[in-house]
C-alpha positions in Angstrom: -68.2 -86.4 -43.2 -65.7 -85.3 -45.6 -61.8 -84.8 -43.9 -58.5 -83.4 -45.6 -54.9 -84.1 -45.4 -51.7 -82.8 -46.9 -48.3 -84.6 -47.3 -45.2 -84.1 -49.2 -42.2 -86.2 -49.3 -43.8 -89.3 -48.1 -45.4 -92.5 -50.0 -48.9 -91.4 -50.9 -51.3 -91.6 -47.7 -53.0 -94.4 -48.8 -50.3 -96.8 -48.8 -50.1 -96.1 -44.8 -53.6 -97.3 -44.8 -54.0 -100.8 -43.4 -55.6 -103.3 -46.4 -58.2 -106.5 -45.0 -56.5 -109.0 -43.4 -59.1 -111.4 -45.3 -56.9 -110.7 -48.5 -53.9 -112.4 -46.9 -52.5 -115.5 -47.1 -49.3 -117.4 -44.7 -48.5 -112.8 -45.1 -48.9 -112.2 -48.4 -51.8 -111.7 -50.7 -53.7 -113.4 -52.4 -53.3 -113.7 -56.3 -55.6 -111.4 -58.6 -57.8 -113.8 -61.0 -58.9 -112.5 -63.7 -62.5 -114.4 -65.9 -63.4 -113.6 -69.3 -61.5 -112.9 -72.8 -61.3 -109.8 -72.4 -61.4 -109.7 -68.7 -64.6 -108.9 -67.9 -64.4 -110.0 -63.7 -61.5 -109.4 -61.7 -60.8 -110.4 -58.0 -58.7 -108.2 -56.7 -58.4 -109.1 -52.3 -56.5 -106.6 -50.4 -55.3 -104.2 -53.4 -55.4 -100.8 -53.6 -57.1 -99.6 -56.8 -56.2 -96.5 -58.4 -58.7 -95.5 -61.3 -57.9 -93.1 -63.9 -60.6 -90.8 -66.5 -60.1 -89.5 -69.6 -56.4 -88.8 -70.8 -57.1 -87.8 -74.9 -53.6 -88.0 -75.9 -51.5 -85.9 -73.6 -48.5 -88.1 -72.2 -47.1 -85.4 -69.9 -50.8 -85.2 -67.7 -50.9 -89.5 -67.8 -47.5 -89.3 -66.4 -48.4 -86.6 -63.8 -51.2 -88.2 -62.7 -50.1 -92.2 -62.6 -47.2 -90.6 -60.3 -49.2 -88.3 -57.8 -51.2 -91.7 -57.3 -47.9 -93.4 -56.5 -47.6 -96.4 -59.2 -45.2 -94.4 -61.7 -41.7 -93.2 -61.2 -40.8 -89.7 -61.9 -37.2 -89.8 -62.2 -35.7 -91.7 -65.6 -37.6 -94.5 -67.4 -41.2 -95.2 -67.1 -40.7 -97.9 -64.1 -44.0 -99.0 -62.4 -43.9 -98.6 -58.9 -47.3 -99.2 -57.2 -45.7 -102.6 -56.0 -49.4 -104.9 -55.6 -51.5 -101.7 -57.1 -54.4 -102.1 -59.3 -54.7 -99.5 -61.9 -58.2 -98.7 -64.1 -58.1 -96.4 -66.7 -61.2 -95.7 -68.1 -60.8 -95.0 -71.8 -61.1 -91.8 -73.9 -57.1 -92.4 -74.2 -57.5 -91.5 -78.7 -58.3 -88.3 -79.6 -57.6 -84.3 -78.9 -53.9 -85.1 -78.3 -50.4 -86.0 -80.4 -49.0 -88.8 -78.1 -52.4 -91.6 -77.7 -50.1 -94.7 -79.0 -47.3 -93.2 -76.9 -50.2 -93.4 -73.9 -51.1 -97.1 -74.8 -47.6 -98.3 -75.1 -47.2 -97.2 -71.6 -50.0 -98.5 -70.1 -49.0 -102.0 -71.1 -45.6 -101.7 -70.2 -46.9 -100.6 -66.8 -48.7 -103.9 -67.0 -46.1 -106.3 -67.1 -44.2 -104.6 -65.0 -47.7 -104.5 -62.2 -47.7 -108.1 -62.6 -44.4 -109.2 -61.9 -44.9 -107.4 -58.2 -48.3 -108.6 -58.0 -50.0 -105.4 -59.4 -52.4 -105.0 -62.5 -53.1 -102.2 -64.9 -56.4 -102.6 -66.4 -58.2 -100.3 -69.2 -61.9 -99.8 -70.7 -62.5 -98.8 -74.0 -64.1 -95.3 -74.3 -66.3 -94.0 -77.2 -63.3 -92.6 -78.7 -62.0 -95.7 -78.8 -65.3 -96.9 -80.6 -65.2 -94.0 -82.9 -61.7 -94.3 -84.4 -62.1 -98.2 -84.9 -65.7 -97.1 -86.9 -63.5 -95.0 -88.7 -64.7 -91.8 -87.0 -61.4 -89.7 -87.1 -63.2 -85.8 -86.5 -61.5 -85.4 -83.6 -57.9 -86.7 -84.9 -55.0 -83.7 -83.0 -52.5 -83.4 -86.1 -50.1 -84.5 -84.2 -51.9 -87.7 -83.7 -51.7 -88.0 -87.7 -48.1 -87.9 -87.7 -47.7 -90.1 -84.2 -49.1 -92.8 -86.6 -46.8 -92.2 -89.4 -44.4 -92.4 -87.1 -45.4 -96.1 -85.9 -45.9 -97.2 -88.9 -42.3 -96.5 -90.0 -41.0 -98.3 -86.6 -42.7 -101.5 -87.1 -41.1 -101.4 -90.7 -38.3 -101.0 -88.8 -38.0 -102.8 -86.8 -38.4 -106.9 -87.5 -39.6 -108.1 -84.4 -43.2 -108.9 -83.0 -45.9 -106.5 -82.7 -45.4 -107.0 -78.4 -41.7 -106.2 -78.3 -42.7 -103.2 -80.9 -45.9 -101.8 -79.2 -44.8 -101.4 -75.5 -41.2 -100.6 -76.8 -42.4 -97.3 -78.7 -43.3 -95.6 -75.4 -39.1 -95.4 -75.0 -38.3 -93.7 -78.5 -41.2 -92.1 -79.4 -40.3 -88.8 -78.3 -37.1 -89.0 -79.8 -39.1 -90.1 -83.3 -41.5 -87.0 -82.4 -38.5 -84.4 -82.4 -36.7 -86.4 -85.1 -39.7 -85.5 -87.3 -39.8 -81.6 -86.0 -36.5 -81.1 -86.4 -36.5 -82.5 -90.5 -39.8 -81.6 -91.2 -40.6 -78.5 -89.4 -44.3 -78.5 -87.4 -47.6 -79.8 -89.0 -48.9 -77.7 -91.8 -52.5 -78.4 -92.5 -52.4 -77.4 -95.6 -50.2 -80.0 -96.5 -53.0 -81.9 -98.2 -50.1 -84.7 -99.2 -49.0 -85.5 -95.8 -52.2 -85.3 -94.4 -53.5 -87.7 -96.7 -50.8 -89.7 -95.4 -51.5 -89.5 -91.9 -55.0 -90.6 -92.8 -53.7 -94.2 -94.5 -51.4 -95.0 -91.4 -54.3 -94.4 -89.0 -56.6 -96.3 -90.8 -54.2 -99.4 -91.6 -53.7 -99.0 -87.8 -57.1 -98.7 -86.3 -59.3 -100.3 -88.9 -61.1 -103.9 -87.8 -58.3 -106.0 -87.7 -55.9 -103.7 -87.8 -52.7 -104.0 -85.3 -53.8 -101.0 -83.2 -57.6 -102.3 -83.5 -56.7 -105.6 -82.2 -54.7 -104.1 -79.1 -57.9 -101.9 -78.1 -60.0 -105.5 -78.6 -57.3 -106.9 -75.5 -59.7 -104.0 -73.2 -63.0 -104.4 -72.1 -65.9 -101.8 -72.5 -67.7 -103.0 -68.5 -64.7 -104.0 -66.1 -65.7 -105.5 -62.6 -62.8 -105.4 -59.7 -64.4 -107.1 -56.5 -67.5 -104.9 -55.8 -66.8 -101.7 -58.3 -67.7 -101.8 -61.7 -65.5 -99.3 -64.1 -66.7 -98.3 -67.7 -66.6 -95.3 -69.7 -70.0 -93.8 -70.1 -72.5 -95.6 -67.7 -74.0 -99.1 -66.7 -78.1 -99.5 -67.1 -79.5 -102.3 -66.3 -80.5 -103.7 -69.9 -77.1 -103.7 -70.2 -77.2 -106.3 -67.7 -79.8 -107.8 -69.3 -78.2 -108.4 -72.2 -74.8 -109.5 -70.3 -71.6 -107.8 -69.8 -69.6 -110.8 -70.7 -71.3 -110.9 -74.1 -70.9 -107.5 -74.9 -67.4 -107.6 -74.1 -66.8 -110.3 -76.6 -68.6 -108.8 -79.2 -66.9 -105.6 -78.9 -64.1 -107.2 -79.1 -64.9 -109.3 -81.2 -65.6 -106.5 -84.0 -62.3 -105.0 -83.6 -60.5 -107.7 -84.2 -62.4 -107.6 -87.8 -64.0 -111.3 -86.4 -67.3 -111.8 -86.7 -69.1 -115.8 -85.6 -71.1 -116.3 -88.7 -67.8 -115.2 -90.7 -69.8 -112.8 -92.8 -68.1 -109.6 -91.6 -67.8 -107.7 -88.4 -71.0 -106.4 -86.8 -70.9 -102.9 -84.6 -71.8 -103.9 -81.4 -74.7 -101.4 -81.0 -75.8 -101.9 -77.6 -71.9 -101.4 -76.3 -71.1 -98.6 -78.6 -73.9 -96.5 -80.4 -77.0 -94.8 -79.3 -77.1 -92.3 -76.8 -77.7 -94.6 -73.7 -75.0 -97.6 -74.9 -72.1 -98.2 -72.3 -69.7 -95.7 -74.1 -72.1 -92.8 -74.1 -74.2 -93.0 -71.7 -74.6 -89.4 -69.4 -77.1 -90.5 -67.4 -74.7 -90.3 -64.2 -72.6 -87.8 -64.9 -74.3 -84.8 -66.1 -76.8 -82.3 -63.6 -80.1 -83.4 -63.1 -81.3 -80.1 -64.3 -79.6 -80.9 -67.6 -81.8 -83.9 -68.4 -85.8 -84.4 -67.8 -85.4 -87.5 -65.3 -85.5 -86.4 -61.9 -82.2 -87.2 -58.8 -84.7 -89.9 -57.3 -85.1 -91.9 -60.3 -81.8 -92.0 -61.4 -80.8 -93.0 -58.2 -83.1 -96.0 -58.4 -81.9 -96.4 -62.0 -78.2 -97.3 -60.7 -79.6 -98.7 -57.7 -81.1 -101.4 -59.6 -78.1 -101.8 -61.9 -75.6 -101.8 -59.4 -77.6 -105.2 -57.4 -78.0 -106.8 -61.2 -74.5 -106.9 -61.7 -73.6 -108.1 -57.9 -71.4 -104.3 -57.4 -71.8 -101.8 -54.5 -70.7 -98.8 -56.8 -69.3 -97.4 -60.0 -67.0 -95.7 -61.6 -67.3 -93.7 -64.7 -65.2 -90.8 -67.0 -66.6 -89.2 -70.2 -68.1 -85.8 -69.0 -65.6 -84.0 -68.0 -66.6 -82.7 -64.3 -65.8 -78.8 -63.8 -65.5 -78.7 -60.4 -63.2 -82.2 -60.0 -64.2 -85.5 -59.7 -66.4 -86.5 -57.4 -69.7 -88.4 -56.1 -73.4 -88.5 -56.0 -75.9 -90.6 -55.5 -75.0 -91.7 -52.2 -71.6 -92.3 -53.1 -72.7 -94.6 -55.9 -71.3 -93.6 -58.5 -68.0 -91.7 -58.6 -67.7 -89.3 -61.9 -63.2 -88.9 -62.0 -63.2 -87.3 -66.0 -61.6 -84.1 -65.3 -60.5 -82.9 -68.9 -57.0 -83.3 -67.5 -55.9 -83.5 -71.4 -54.7 -80.0 -72.8 -57.0 -80.8 -75.6 -60.5 -80.7 -73.5 -59.8 -78.4 -70.0 -56.1 -78.6 -69.0 -57.0 -79.5 -65.9 -54.7 -80.6 -62.5 -54.9 -84.4 -62.7 -57.4 -86.1 -60.2 -57.0 -89.9 -59.5 -59.5 -92.2 -57.5 -58.0 -94.1 -54.5 -59.9 -97.1 -53.3 -59.0 -99.3 -50.0 -61.1 -101.9 -48.8 -64.2 -100.6 -50.4 -63.7 -96.7 -49.1 -63.1 -94.4 -52.0 -61.1 -90.7 -52.1 -59.7 -88.6 -54.7 -56.5 -87.5 -55.0 -55.6 -83.7 -56.5 -52.6 -82.4 -58.0 -52.1 -78.9 -56.2 -49.1 -78.1 -57.7 -45.6 -79.0 -59.0 -44.0 -79.9 -55.7 -44.6 -83.7 -54.4 -47.7 -82.3 -52.5 -51.0 -84.2 -53.1 -54.5 -83.5 -51.2 -56.4 -86.4 -50.3 -60.4 -86.5 -49.8 -61.9 -89.1 -47.8 -65.5 -89.9 -48.0 -66.6 -91.7 -45.0 
């Protein structure tokens, strides 16, 4: 059954839904607990969960999605207003847009704020994060190269810790961009000197062991929150058999430029390369008419995967859904990449909301405060 509700000038409809009483102790929610480094298994009793798909460097759309979800203030500074909500962003923050580092900085800032309220912001890495750590810059927007130049100069000019500088970037990035454009004009694709400078800056930040790559290494490629599993492309039975915590550690070590045998970082193939790797897999996201597998076969693979990992549902991004976020295979897979970035489809922002195991899509209808909620019961 599908029901539609429209709400305005009031909190997001989710905030009025009753949470499970078992999540409380003495009238307060039980604390969030995390296992794994990077985080792999999260227990978040009673929390409202918001899942956000691919952002691809579009800061305006990112803010719009988070505001619609009721976790980001819409006036003034980028303030967390989500209380004990847990946000999971599904990767592909990099490429196709010009405000990549600003978005990463925003999410880290919000996570710090959320922790003080009993909430959290998690990220999983997607294929565009792993591509950039490999040095594959094919999909980098010219403005993103310029952001890298600005950010490197900002780090050099501010004698402070990485943590302070990185978290603070969201507050100054737009001013730096405006100042650069006022003094230099817009990016000139034929300015080979400037382009080379951008490539050098990006390489220094994102090579294995680089500061931005080490920041990405804080995040998993697979995250399990209660009974839900989140990943960019899709989890398969052989991934679970290999070990999701093991894969997360291997990707993190590689991004940090580390290796257990100290003979150079090894690219974790099963997680980051190949059509059936965790960040590239599209099995659950494409129409069955596009692939050789029948619907029942895919449903069987999905069920086997969920049973193996001990989850009831999976949420993925990676493949734009032209008709909006949706579910398939008896509501056990949710596909939430809607191509909201201006560098992709520039579609209206949508997020997935999960409360007490039930999910619905929140959709921005127009520039007003209205939102549309689709409940899947």
